[in-house]
N, C-alpha and C positions, 0 to 999 in steps of 0.2 A: 601194420607196419608199411613204410613206404617201399615202393618197388626198387629193385636193385638188379644186378646181373648175377648169373649163377657162379661166376668166378669169385664173387665177393661173399658168398654164403659161408658162414663159419662151419668148421668141422663139427659133425654130430647134429647139425640142424637140418630141418626139412624145409623145402620151399615148393610153392606151386608155380608151374610154368605159366607165364602170362602170354608171352609171344616169342617167336623165333625169328631173328632178323638175319639179313644177309642176302646174298644172291640166290637165285633159284636152286642151284646145285647144292649149296651149303644147307639150305632149308630142307631140301628133299633128303639129303644124307642124314641129317639129324632126325628127321621124322622117320626114316627107315630104321634108325637105331632105336626108335621107341620114345623119343623126346617129343611129346605132343602137348599142345596147349591144354591146360587144365590138369595135367598130370602132376602128382606129387613126387619129388625126387629128394633123396637124402644124401648129404655130403659125407662120404665115408673116409677118404684119405687124399692127401696131396703128396706128390713125390718130393724128396728133399730139396730139389732146386725149384719147386713150385710148378712143375709141368711134367707129366700130365696130372689130372685129378680124377679121382674115382667117385662115381655116384651110384646110388641104387635107384633103378627105375623099375617099378613093379617087382618082379621076382628075380631080377638079374642085376649084375654089376656092369657098369660101362665106364671106360676110360675116355676122357675128353681132354684135348689140348686146352690150355687156358684161353687161347684165342677163340676157340669154338664156344667155350662156356661164356665168354664175354658177349656173345651174340644172343644169348638166351636171357630174356627179361623174366625175372622171377619175383615172387612175393614170399619173404621169409615167414614161416608159420610159427606161432607161439609155442 
């Protein structure tokens, strides 16, 4: 599948992180939260107004703002 950004991954789907974009502080913050290139994440939930969104990274759940998720390039897995 073509690459997209994490904010566009449908609920219940998994995606592989291709790259994390943004300034050094944003990239470091996302990496400290466990969002690393090559990791598989699963889209679990989106708040009623669309922000924040909840993903599963490894064995834990992480809430991200839509703007943060839009900085994460991902490949949706079949």
